[in-house]
C-alpha positions, 0 to 999 in steps of 0.5 A, a space after each residue: 650509504 655510499 661514501 666518498 672519502 679516504 678510508 685507509 693508510 698503512 705502511 710496513 714502517 709504521 710500528 708500535 712497540 716492535 710490531 707493525 701497526 694495523 692499517 689506520 682506518 678513517 671515517 666521515 667526520 672527525 679523524 683525530 691523531 692523538 698524543 699522550 696527556 703529557 703533550 710529548 713532542 717528536 712522536 709523529 703526529 704532524 708527520 702523519 698529517 704530512 703523510 696524509 698530504 703525501 696520500 693526497 698528491 703532495 710532495 712536502 713529506 719527502 722534500 721537507 720531512 728530511 729527518 724522516 727520510 734519513 732515518 726511516 729510509 725508503 718506504 712505501 705508503 699504501 692507501 685506499 679510497 671509497 668512491 660510491 661503494 667501490 674501493 680503490 687501492 694505491 701505493 706511493 714510494 718515497 723515492 719514486 714519489 712522482 708516480 702513484 701505483 694502482 694496487 689490488 686489495 693486498 696492495 700488490 701492483 696491478 700487473 696490467 696497469 701503468 703507474 699514474 703520474 701525479 697529474 693523472 692521479 690528481 685527475 682521477 681524484 678530481 673526477 671521483 670527488 666531483 671537482 669538475 669546474 673548468 680548469 680546476 686541478 686537484 692540488 689547486 683545489 685542496 692543497 691550501 686546506 692541508 694546514 700542517 707544520 712545515 707546510 706553507 699554509 699556516 699563515 693566518 693572514 694568507 689562507 689562500 696560499 698553498 705553497 711558499 712560491 705561489 703567486 697571489 694571483 695564482 692563489 686567487 685564480 685557483 680559489 675562484 676555480 673552486 667555485 667555478 667562477 674563473 672560466 668567464 673571467 679567463 675568457 674576458 681576460 684573453 679577449 682583452 689581452 688580444 685587443 691590447 696586443 693588437 693595439 700595441 702591435 699597431 702602435 709600435 709599427 706606426 709610432 715606435 718603429 715607423 714602418 707604417 705612416 701615421 699621424 702622431 696626434 690630433 694636431 698633426 691629423 688636423 694639419 694633414 687634413 688642411 694640407 689634403 684640402 690644399 692638394 685636392 684643389 691643386 689636383 682639380 686645377 691640373 685635371 681641368 687644365 688638361 681636359 681643356 687641352 692646356 697641358 701636355 702630359 706626355 713624357 711624365 709617365 716614365 718618371 712617375 713609374 720610376 718613382 713608384 718602382 723606387 718606392 716599391 723596391 724600398 717597401 720590399 726591402 723593408 718587408 724582406 728585413 721584417 721577414 728575416 727578423 720574424 723567421 729568426 724570432 720564430 726559430 728561437 720560440 720553437 727551438 729545443 728547450 733543454 732542462 737540467 732536470 734529467 741530468 739532476 734525476 740521474 745524479 739523484 740515482 747515483 748519489 742518493 744521499 746528496 743534497 741538490 737544493 742549490 741545483 734545484 734553485 738554479 733550475 727553477 731560475 732558468 725556468 722562470 727566465 725562460 718564461 720571461 723570454 718566451 713572453 718577450 719573444 711572443 710580443 716581438 713576433 706579434 709586432 713583426 707579423 703585424 708590420 709584415 702584413 701592413 707593409 704588404 698592403 703598402 706594396 699592393 697599393 703601389 702595384 695598383 698605382 703602377 697598373 693605373 698609370 700604365 693605362 693613362 694616355 701619354 702625357 708630358 714629363 713635366 706635368 706628370 711629375 707635378 701630378 705624381 708629386 701631388 698624388 703621392 703626397 695625398 696618398 701618404 697624408 690620407 694613409 697617415 690619417 687613416 692609420 691614426 684613426 685606426 689606432 684610436 679605434 683599437 685603443 677604444 676597443 682595448 679600453 672597452 674590453 679591459 673595462 668589461 674584464 674588470 667589471 666581470 672580475 669584480 663581480 665574480 670576486 664579490 660573489 665569492 667574498 659575500 658567500 664565504 663571509 656570510 658562512 663564516 659569520 654563521 660558523 662563528 656564531 655556532 662556535 662562539 655562541 655570541 653574536 657580538 663577536 666579529 667573524 673573520 673577513 675575507 676581502 678579495 680586492 683584485 685578481 692579485 690582491 686580497 686580505 684576511 683577518 679577524 677584525 679588532 682581535 689580533 690575538 693568536 687564538 683568534 687569528 687561528 680560529 679565523 683560519 679554522 673558520 675559513 676552512 669550515 666555511 669553504 667545506 660548507 659552500 664549496 666542493 672541499 672534501 676534507 681539511 687537515 688541521 695540525 695541533 699548532 692551529 688549536 693549541 692557543 684556542 680557549 677551551 670552550 671554543 675548542 670544544 665547539 670546534 670539535 663538535 663542528 668537526 664531528 658534524 661534518 659526517 652529515 655532509 660526508 666530509 672529513 676532518 683530520 686533526 692532530 692534538 695531544 693532551 685532553 685532560 683540560 677539557 670537559 668529559 664530553 669533548 674528551 669522549 668525542 675526540 677519543 671516540 674518533 681517534 684513528 691513531 694514538 701515539 706516545 713515547 717509548 716505542 709507540 711513536 709513529 715509526 716505533 722510535 724517536 731518532 732525536 734520542 739514542 736508540 737502546 741497541 746503539 747505547 748498548 753497543 757503545 
């Protein structure tokens, strides 16, 4: 049988009683990292789970396990995956941690292969773990299911969060991609956004900036229509009188052409101004974007022991500010471009009027002036009402697309919610063996809002059991290949429930999935549970030289004491 899983982790800094540890081998189902029966702390159980996060493309091991980096210093984690019968070997260094190196079976870098960036490595894992939904990313799919002390994934009310600074909307979108239910939503969101942008650009051009004539409301439109009727009557009388030879329209052509040319100059001037503004905005949008990051990287190289967290926060603020300004530039560019086109339409219309008047027979100046005034006012009023109608049409289109978007979002969220809640109900019954206990409930209320809890049971054990149940349910109904659970999730769970959870962990082997867990004392549990955990132990740690790295830096080392 071919497996798809992590099969090995090794490091020359992993030490047991003075000797380098043998490679730590993994298998399908439960993989337990155990402490001693005394429940000893600071021996490396959680640290090893953080190393697994590092193996799976995370960086919290380097950034948050500061004590490890200060005491163990630079080291390289080597690891291997088995995909469809073929083994792939990699290594990742704690200093050059943004790259993953392809290796041979002896963990020597392949000479003809460039290191993979974390993005490329994530794409490789997505491909081989068959995570193929549109827009899905490796960390976006699995990071929330790695629940280890010092990571930001232990909040029992926020199971979708994969990092502290992740927005709720981004967490929900990433979760939807895991079920391949975001692509249809994303398409409708984009369509609704285009319609809204088009409406807003037209509205600002007609109502805020007054570049283009438009009635302000229904009442003004009705007044315009009444005035249009009156002017059309005056126009017909003037034309009839001229046809009967009662009018001399000879000398008015020059005056009318003068008025039109003046209007043409005015619109061209406005369009030139808009063009200048548009060019300026586009230059700002495409200008060189500088980042402090390269300089920061150089500083890290020359001052490896210094902390640059404040600089990182400043850089993060600059990046967020740049994103906000980019959005504002985009909106301004869209509005100016729309105004530019509309002004061009006005210029074309005036040019057409000039051409028509030049073809009219000579008429008297007084009559032509009157005719020109009527015609100009009619054109302006008709255009104002046409633009008002166009704005109302754009509003209806935008509202229609928004309603469709909201319906699709609600349907997709409900489908995921129903699937997960049903599976959590099944797992809760399996774990508790009692149908009267309420399972945890996920409520995906909006694209940026959700709730998760175990109803009518606010106890610590019940809430963490809910988090475990949530992860197991996702492994059952979504392409989640593994979960990582630290001992903090399990310590407050009653013994019988713990034993049932261990059995569910173990049974994941039947689905070719893996569970990595850390725990320490097992003496309080029944023989069957102890045996199951111990048989699936991949790493056992204890004080006195059998810590993960062979020593505990929260105590003075023996050689240092002797030297003193």
